N, C-alpha and C positions, 0 to 999 in steps of 0.2 A: 564251709565258706573260707576261701583264701583271702589273703590281705588285699589283693588287687580288687576283688569283688566288693569287699567291705568298704575299702577306701572310696570306691566308685559310688557306692550307696551313700556314704557319709558326705560326699561332695555335693549331693543333691539335697541334703538336709538343710533345715533352717538354722543358720549359724547366728547366734545372738550375742552381741557384745555391746549393745547400747543400754541406756538406762531402763527403757521399757520395751517390751516386745509382745507379740501375740503368738500363742501356741495353740495348736489344735488338740483338744482333749475330747474324745468320743464325739467328734463332729461339731463341738461347740467352741466358739472363739472365746478365749479368756485373755485378759490383760494382766501381765505379771510385772509388778514394780519391784524388780530385784534391787535396784539402787537403794530403795527405801529399806529393804531388809538387810542389805549390806551395812547400812548405817545403824540400824537397830541392833543387829547382832555384833557389830564391830569386827566382823570377819572381812578382811581386805578383798578376798576374791573367791570365786567358785568356778569349777568346770564340771560339766555334765555331758555324758555321751553314752550311746548304746542304741538299743532297738526299742521303740515304743509302739506297741500294738502293730508289729510286723513292719514298721517303717523306721528308717534311720533318724536319729535325733542327736543334736549336740548344742551346747550352750556354753558361752564364756561370758563372765561378768567380773568386773573389778580388776585388781592389779596383782602382779607377782609379789610386790613388796610395797610398803607404804611409800608413796611418792614415786613409785617406779613404773615400769612399762605394763601394759595391759596383758592379762592372761590370754594365751593363744593356744592353738593346737599343738605347738611345739614346746610348751612349758612342761618341764619335768616336775614330778611330784614324788615325794617319798610315800609309798603305798602304805607304810606301817603294817598293820596286821592283815591288810588285804594281800600281803605276800603269802599268807597261809593257804588260801585256796589254790594258788598257782603251784605251790610246792606239793599240795595234796594231789593235784593233777599228775604231777611227776611220779609220785609214789603209787598212785593207782595204775599208771602205765607199767611200772616195774612189777607190780603184782600180776597184771595180765600177761606179762612176759615170763612169769614163773620165777622171777629173781628175788622176790621177797614174799615171805609167808605172813599172811595177815595175823596169824595166831602164834607165831613163834616169838618168844621173848627176845627183845633187842639185845639183852645181855649175852644171848647165845651167839650173836653175830660178832660182837665186839665187847671187850671188857670196858664197860662204862663206869665202873666203880659203884654200881647199884647194890644196895643191901636190903635184906629183909623182903618185905612185900613188893618193893619197887623192882625187884629182879623179875617179876612176872609181867612187867610192862611190855606191850606189843605195839607194832605200828598202828593197829586198829585203835588201841587205847589212846595213842597220841593224837590221831586225827579226829577222834570223837571227844577229846578233852575228858577222858575218863581214867587218866593215869593216877589221880590222887596227888599229883605234885602241885606245888605252889606255882603261881604265874612266873615269878622270877625270884631267885635268891639274891639277897643283898649282903650276905655274909657267907664266909666259907664254911663248909661242912658237908657231910654226906647227904645225898638226896634221899628222902624218905616219903613214901606214899602215906597220905593221911587216911586212906581207906583202901579196901581191896580193889585193885584195878579192874575196871569194867562194870562196877556196881553203881557208880554215881557220876555226875558231871561236875567238873571243876576246871575252869579255864587255866591253861598252862602253856606259856612260851618255852619253859625249860624242856618240856617234852619234845617240842619241835627240834630243839638243838640236839637232843639225844638221837632222834631219828635222822637228822642231817648227817651226823657222824656215821651212822650205820649205812646210809645211802652212799656216802663217799667210799666206804669199805667195799660195798657191793659193786659199784660201777668203776672203782679204781681210778677216779678222777676227782680233782678239786670241785667242790660243790657249785661254785659260780660258773665254772667252765661247763660242767655237766648241764646245769639249768639252761645255759645259753644254747648249747648245741642240741640238746635232746628235747627241750620244751619251748623256750622263747622263740628261737628262729623257726622251728617247724610250725608254730602257731602264727607266725608273721609278726611277732612282737620285736621288731628290729631296733626300736628305740628304747628298749628296756634292758636292765641289768640288775643283778643282785650285788654287784661289786661297785661301791661308791668310789668316785675319784673327784678331785677338785674341778676337773673339766666339766663334769656333770653339773656342778653347782652353778656354773656360769649360765646355764640354761634353765635353772630351777627356780621355783617359787621359794620364798623365804617364810619361815614360821613366825607367827605373831601371837601375843598373849591375848587375854580376854578383853583388853582395852584397845586392841588393834595396834599396839606398839611392837616393833621388832623384838623378837625373843632371842636374847643372847645365846642361851643354851637350848637351841632348837635341835631338830634331828641332825642337821648338818654339823653342828658343834661336836657331837659325839662321834659322827662318822669321820670327821677330820682328825680327831684325836687318835682313833683307831688306825687311820690311814698313815699318820705320821709315825706311829710305832712300827708299822710294817715296813715303811720306807727305810727306817734306820737299820732294819735287819735285811734289807735287800729283797723284800717280798712285794709281790703285786697281788692285791686282793682278788683279782680275776683268776689267778692261777695258784693260789695258796690253799692248802688244806687247813682244816680246823686245827689239827695238831701243830702245824707250822705256825699258825697265827697265835695259838695259845702260848707256844714256846717263845714267840717274839716278845711277849710281855715280861719275860724273865722273872716271873713271880706267879703265884696262883691267880688264876683269872676267873671271873664270874662270866657265865655264858652271855648274859645280857650285854656285856661290853664288846663281844666279839662280832665282827662283821667281815665277810658275808654271814648273814644270819637268816635262816629260812623262816623264822618267826616274824621278820619285819624289815628286811633290808632292801626289798625291791624298789628300784628307782624306775619310774615309768612315765608315760604320757597318758592323757585321757583317752586318746584314740587306741593306743596299744591295749589298754586294759579293757576297753569296750570290745575290742576284737577277741580277747580271751573270753569275755562273757558271751559273745556270739557262739563260740565253740561249746560253751557250757549249755547254753539254751538249746542248741541242737542235740546235745548228748543226753540231756536229762530224760526225755520220754523213752529213750531206748536202753536205759541202763538202770540197774539197781544200786549203782554207786552213790546215788544222791538221796537215798531213802533214809528217813529218820531211824536212828539206832539207839540213841541214849536220850532219855527224857530229862528235861530241865524243869519245866512247869507245864501248866495246862495249855499254854499257847506256844511254847517253844521247845524244840528238841534239837538233837544234833546228828547230822550225817557226817561221814568222813570229809573233813575240810570245810563244812558248811553248817550254818545254823538253818533250821527249818522253822518258819513262823506259820502258825495255823489260825491267825486271828481273822483272816479273810475267807471267802467261800472256798477257794482252792489254795493249798499250801504253796509257799514260795521259799526260795533259798535267799539267805542274806549273810553278809559279814560286814564288820566295821573295822576301821583302822584308826587307832588312837595313839598319836605320837606327839611329842612336845612341839606345839605350834601348828599341828595339822589334825584335822578330823575328817575322815573319809567313810564312805558307805557304798555298798553294792547290793544289788537285788536282782533275782531272776524268777520270773513267773511264766512257765510255759503256757498255761491256760490263756494268758493274755498276750502271748507271743512278745514278751517284753523282757528286757535285761538292761539295767542302767547302772552306771557308776558315777559317784559324786566325789569330787576332790575339793577340799577347802584348805586355806592356809591360815587358819586362825583357831585358837583354842576354844572359841565359841562357835565353831563351824557346825557342830552337831545340830543346833537349833535351826541353822540355815538349811542344811541338807534335808532335814525332816520337813520343814515348811515347803521346800521346793518339791519334794516327793509328793506331798499331798496335793499341791497344785497341778502337777503333771499327770498324776495317776488317779485322781479323785478317790483315793482311799487312804486309810491310815493303817499303821502297823503297830501292834503291841511291842514289837522289837524296839521301837524308838524310846519307849518308856522303861524298857528293861536294860538297855545298854548302859 
C-alpha cells in the first residue's frame, strides 16, 4: 500500500476531534466520552490512527499543549520506543540483502569496546532484547551482559545503539540519512525523521506531567541540549555519524544522550506511523520475521523488533513508547485486519490509550498490565 492509497483511505475515515463521538465496533454503535477520560487521566491530548477491521480509522482529541491548539493530523510526536520497530524493519531489510548476518557478533563488524560475554551479542540478540545488557547506563564503564546472550529476555536500549553503529559501518552513511532514504521515504513516511531540529518542535506536541502541567524536561528538552552541542561543532544531526556526535561532546558520552538514536529519536505524525503499520500488517502473514523467538512470560514473547502478546485468541504484535511527557502504543493483529497506533502527550497517557483500545477493539491485552 503506497502513501497515496493510504491517505485516500484515511480521508474517508471518521475524524473525531469533538468531546463525544460515535465509532463503529463490530457493527454496534458506541458513544465514547473522550473529553471525560482526558480530564480523568489528566493527559492533555491523544491521537489514534490506522486500520480497524480492514477499514481506515483516525481520531484526534485534546490539545498539543495546555491552553494550546488542538491536536491535528499534522501534529508531530516523539515516537519514543516506537522508533525501535521502524529501525528493526531497516535491519531486516539489510539481512534480506545479505549485508548483515543475523548470527555474527556485532563486535566482528566494528570495535564496540565489548568485553567478556557481551562480545557474543548479535543483531538478533539486540532486536529480541536478549543481549543481557541493561536498558541504559547512567555511569561510564564497560558494557557487560548479565547473562549469556540469547538465553533470556531483558529490555535494552543500549543494544539498539550498538546495532545503530554497526549499521552505519555497513551502509557507510550517517544513520538518520540512511533511515530517511532507505526506510522512511520508501514507506511514504515523508513527515518523519530521526534527526530532531527546533523547526520540528514548532509543529510538535509538548510533554506534560501526571498532573497535566507542561513538563520542563520533556523529550524536547534533551533533544535541544544534544542539538546545541552539535551546532557548536558545526554538525547537523541529519548528516552526522554516531562517532562525530560522540566526539562533539568532548568528553565520554553515554549513549542515552546521543541523538539521532535508533532506540527512541523518531519524530513523526500519527498518519505516518499508521502508514508504517499498514506495511507491517501486510507483511506479517507472508514472513517469519514477526514470529516469537524469545519467551518473556506465559502471555508475552518477543520477535525481532516486536512484542508478541498471546492473551487473545490469536497472537498480535505490540510495542510501547515511554518518554518524558509522552506515552505511546501500537498494535497489529492480522487475524482482525487491524493495526493501530496511539500517541499521547502526558505521563499518564498509558491509562488513556489502554482505555481507548478496549473501547475500539472490544478486547483487553495482558500487555497493558505488563508494560
